C-alpha positions in Angstrom: 40.1 -69.3 -52.5 41.0 -72.7 -51.0 43.8 -74.9 -52.1 41.5 -77.3 -53.9 40.1 -74.4 -56.1 43.6 -73.1 -56.8 44.8 -76.6 -57.8 42.0 -76.9 -60.3 42.9 -73.5 -61.9 46.6 -74.4 -62.4 47.6 -74.6 -66.1 50.7 -74.9 -68.1 49.6 -72.6 -71.0 46.5 -71.0 -72.6 47.2 -67.4 -71.5 45.7 -64.4 -73.3 48.4 -63.1 -75.7 50.7 -66.0 -75.2 53.2 -67.1 -77.9 54.4 -70.6 -78.0 56.2 -72.9 -80.5 57.1 -76.5 -79.7 59.3 -77.9 -82.5 58.3 -81.5 -83.3 60.9 -84.1 -82.6 60.6 -85.3 -86.2 61.6 -81.8 -87.4 64.6 -81.7 -85.0 65.8 -85.1 -86.0 65.5 -84.4 -89.7 67.0 -80.9 -89.8 69.4 -80.9 -86.8 70.2 -84.5 -86.1 72.7 -84.8 -88.9 74.1 -81.3 -88.8 77.2 -81.1 -86.7 77.3 -77.3 -86.3 73.5 -76.9 -85.6 73.6 -79.9 -83.2 75.9 -78.0 -80.9 73.2 -75.6 -79.8 69.6 -75.6 -80.8 66.1 -74.5 -79.8 63.4 -77.1 -78.9 60.7 -74.9 -77.5 60.2 -71.1 -77.2 57.4 -68.9 -75.8 56.1 -65.9 -74.0 53.4 -66.0 -71.3 52.1 -62.5 -70.4 50.4 -62.0 -67.0 50.4 -65.8 -66.6 48.0 -66.2 -63.7 47.9 -69.7 -62.3 50.8 -70.8 -64.4 52.2 -74.1 -63.1 54.6 -76.7 -64.3 56.1 -79.8 -62.6 58.5 -82.2 -64.1 59.5 -84.9 -61.6 62.3 -86.2 -63.9 63.0 -82.9 -65.5 63.3 -82.7 -69.3 66.1 -83.2 -71.8 66.8 -79.5 -72.3 68.0 -76.5 -70.5 65.1 -74.2 -69.6 65.8 -70.5 -69.5 63.0 -68.5 -67.8 63.3 -64.7 -68.0 60.8 -62.7 -65.9 59.9 -59.3 -67.4 57.4 -58.4 -64.7 55.6 -59.9 -61.8 57.1 -62.8 -59.9 56.9 -66.6 -59.5 58.5 -69.4 -57.5 60.9 -72.2 -58.6 61.7 -75.3 -56.7 64.6 -77.7 -57.6 67.2 -79.7 -55.9 69.0 -76.4 -55.3 66.1 -75.1 -53.1 63.1 -72.9 -53.5 63.5 -69.4 -54.9 61.4 -66.4 -55.9 62.0 -65.3 -59.5 61.4 -61.5 -59.6 61.1 -58.9 -62.4 64.3 -58.6 -64.5 65.7 -61.9 -63.2 66.3 -65.1 -65.0 67.1 -68.7 -64.1 68.4 -71.6 -66.2 67.0 -75.0 -65.1 69.4 -77.9 -65.9 68.4 -81.0 -68.0 67.0 -84.2 -66.5 66.5 -82.8 -63.0 63.3 -82.4 -60.9 61.8 -78.9 -61.0 58.5 -77.2 -60.2 57.6 -73.6 -60.9 54.5 -71.4 -60.7 53.4 -67.8 -61.0 52.6 -65.7 -58.0 48.8 -65.6 -57.3 48.7 -61.8 -56.6 51.4 -60.6 -59.0 51.7 -63.2 -61.8 54.8 -63.1 -63.9 55.2 -62.3 -67.5 57.9 -64.6 -68.8 59.9 -65.2 -71.9 61.3 -68.8 -72.1 63.4 -70.9 -74.3 64.3 -74.6 -74.1 67.6 -75.3 -75.7 69.8 -78.3 -76.0 73.1 -79.5 -77.4 74.9 -82.8 -78.3 77.6 -81.5 -76.0 75.7 -80.6 -72.9 78.5 -81.3 -70.5 81.0 -79.2 -72.4 78.4 -76.4 -72.7 77.9 -76.5 -68.9 81.6 -76.4 -68.2 82.8 -73.8 -70.7 80.1 -71.3 -69.7 79.8 -72.2 -66.1 76.0 -72.6 -66.5 75.7 -73.9 -62.9 76.0 -70.4 -61.6 72.6 -69.6 -63.2 70.7 -72.5 -61.6 69.4 -69.9 -59.1 67.8 -66.6 -60.0 70.2 -64.0 -61.4 69.6 -60.3 -61.9 69.6 -59.0 -65.4 69.5 -55.4 -66.5 66.7 -54.8 -69.0 67.9 -54.5 -72.6 65.4 -54.2 -75.5 68.0 -56.1 -77.6 67.1 -59.3 -75.6 63.4 -59.1 -76.7 64.3 -58.1 -80.2 66.5 -61.2 -80.7 63.9 -63.4 -79.0 61.3 -62.1 -81.5 63.6 -62.8 -84.4 64.0 -66.4 -83.2 60.3 -66.7 -82.7 59.3 -65.1 -86.0 61.7 -67.3 -87.9 60.3 -70.5 -86.4 56.7 -69.2 -86.8 57.3 -68.8 -90.5 57.6 -72.6 -90.9 60.0 -75.4 -90.3 62.2 -75.0 -93.3 65.9 -75.5 -93.1 66.5 -71.8 -93.4 64.1 -70.9 -90.6 65.6 -73.4 -88.2 69.2 -72.3 -89.0 68.4 -68.7 -88.7 66.7 -69.1 -85.3 69.5 -71.3 -83.9 72.2 -68.9 -85.0 70.2 -66.1 -83.2 70.2 -68.3 -80.1 74.0 -67.8 -79.7 73.6 -64.0 -79.6 70.5 -64.4 -77.3 72.3 -66.5 -74.7 75.2 -64.0 -74.6 73.0 -61.6 -72.6 72.4 -64.4 -70.0 75.8 -66.1 -69.9 77.4 -62.7 -69.4 74.8 -60.8 -67.4 77.3 -58.2 -66.1 78.6 -57.1 -69.5 77.0 -54.0 -71.0 75.7 -54.4 -74.5 75.2 -50.9 -75.8 72.2 -50.1 -77.9 72.1 -46.8 -79.9 68.5 -47.4 -80.9 66.1 -44.7 -79.8 62.7 -45.5 -78.5 60.1 -45.6 -81.3 56.5 -44.7 -80.2 55.1 -46.7 -83.1 57.0 -49.8 -81.9 55.6 -49.2 -78.5 52.1 -49.2 -79.9 52.8 -52.5 -81.7 54.0 -54.0 -78.4 50.8 -52.7 -76.8 48.8 -54.5 -79.5 50.7 -57.7 -78.8 50.0 -57.5 -75.1 46.3 -57.0 -75.7 45.9 -59.4 -78.6 42.9 -61.0 -77.0 41.0 -57.7 -76.9 39.1 -55.6 -79.5 41.1 -52.4 -79.3 40.0 -49.2 -80.9 42.6 -47.0 -82.8 42.0 -44.1 -80.3 42.9 -46.4 -77.4 46.2 -47.4 -79.0 47.0 -43.8 -80.0 46.2 -42.6 -76.4 48.7 -45.2 -75.1 51.6 -43.4 -76.8 50.0 -40.0 -76.3 49.3 -39.3 -79.9 46.1 -38.0 -81.5 44.2 -40.6 -83.4 44.6 -38.9 -86.8 48.3 -38.2 -86.3 49.0 -41.7 -85.1 47.0 -43.3 -88.0 48.9 -41.2 -90.6 52.3 -42.1 -89.2 51.5 -45.7 -88.7 50.2 -46.1 -92.3 53.3 -44.3 -93.6 55.6 -46.7 -91.8 53.7 -50.0 -92.4 51.5 -49.4 -95.4 48.4 -50.2 -93.5 46.1 -48.7 -90.8 46.7 -49.7 -87.1 43.5 -51.7 -87.0 44.3 -53.6 -90.2 47.8 -54.3 -88.7 46.2 -55.5 -85.4 43.8 -57.8 -87.3 46.7 -59.4 -89.2 48.6 -59.8 -85.9 45.5 -61.5 -84.5 45.4 -63.9 -87.5 49.1 -64.7 -87.1 48.3 -65.5 -83.4 45.4 -67.7 -84.5 47.7 -69.5 -87.0 50.1 -70.4 -84.2 47.2 -71.8 -82.1 45.9 -73.8 -85.1 49.2 -75.5 -85.4 50.4 -75.8 -81.8 47.1 -76.6 -80.0 44.2 -78.9 -80.4 41.7 -76.2 -79.6 38.3 -75.9 -81.2 37.9 -73.0 -83.7 35.5 -71.2 -81.5 38.0 -71.3 -78.6 40.8 -69.9 -80.8 38.4 -67.2 -81.9 37.8 -66.2 -78.3 41.5 -66.1 -77.5 42.0 -63.8 -80.5 39.2 -61.5 -79.2 36.2 -62.6 -81.3 33.1 -64.1 -79.7 31.6 -64.9 -83.0 33.4 -67.9 -84.6 31.7 -67.4 -88.0 32.9 -63.8 -88.2 36.4 -64.9 -87.1 36.5 -67.6 -89.8 35.4 -65.1 -92.4 38.1 -62.7 -91.3 40.7 -65.4 -91.1 40.0 -66.4 -94.7 40.2 -62.8 -95.9 43.7 -62.5 -94.4 45.2 -66.0 -95.1 43.2 -67.2 -98.1 42.1 -70.3 -96.2 39.5 -71.1 -93.6 40.9 -72.0 -90.2 40.1 -75.7 -90.8 41.9 -75.7 -94.2 44.9 -73.9 -92.8 45.3 -76.5 -90.0 45.1 -79.3 -92.5 47.7 -77.8 -94.8 50.1 -77.0 -91.9 49.9 -80.5 -90.5 50.7 -81.9 -93.9 53.6 -79.4 -94.2 55.2 -80.6 -91.0 55.5 -84.0 -92.6 56.9 -82.8 -95.9 58.7 -79.6 -95.0 62.2 -79.3 -96.5 
């Protein structure tokens, strides 16, 4: 593939299974701008891009926030005034505010990255007290499931709506989340044992754009279909496929709010090639058609408490 073709394939988002929330400035100004404590450290954007082939971003003047990129697998490349670096699996980098940077996923082994943009009304003090400069180049980080759990808590809180409680909870979680990166050599012990059912849910999330069968999910965690279904229903109160459908609809809800995609394109990203079937399913789960949901949510951003 020549360089012109690759250039045309570059994209900043739109990856199968991605999660992304960009908090509107109006919400930040209303809910954080006048809050002294919350203004000290807050989230502006948060996301997860799995297997992000052709991912590319370039900001000639940087942005107003710190950008934390955490590579869970694959690799990519980052260029800034500090040089050009490869970001490998289980490494992170923090890009400083208002400085040129360019980053992209590797073509053969694209990264899967968690990312958070965060800011503060005391950026210089934050930089000095935590010596953030040391993380402006890739830094090794031992995998810890607590990192992903706290990220998910921040994401879920913001995905539930831009209420004052949701914003406060997510931003308080941010303090704990950053501890793992600001102190990468400290061991944070976790006594939690691996849960096969949780692994199956993560498998669903990573394949949210597919039409999985329950046998395929059960096979992933080496359970029989009947045993897996019984255990899953006991734990969640629903079958694995019903859970997966609701997960897909939550994903669709995020795209309806965050993106200006057509309904048929959102349906495809959620794994449905028939937009009419998707819309019918969406209404069964949410009580509203995709169009109605989008209209209500946009109105909610303006009037949210």
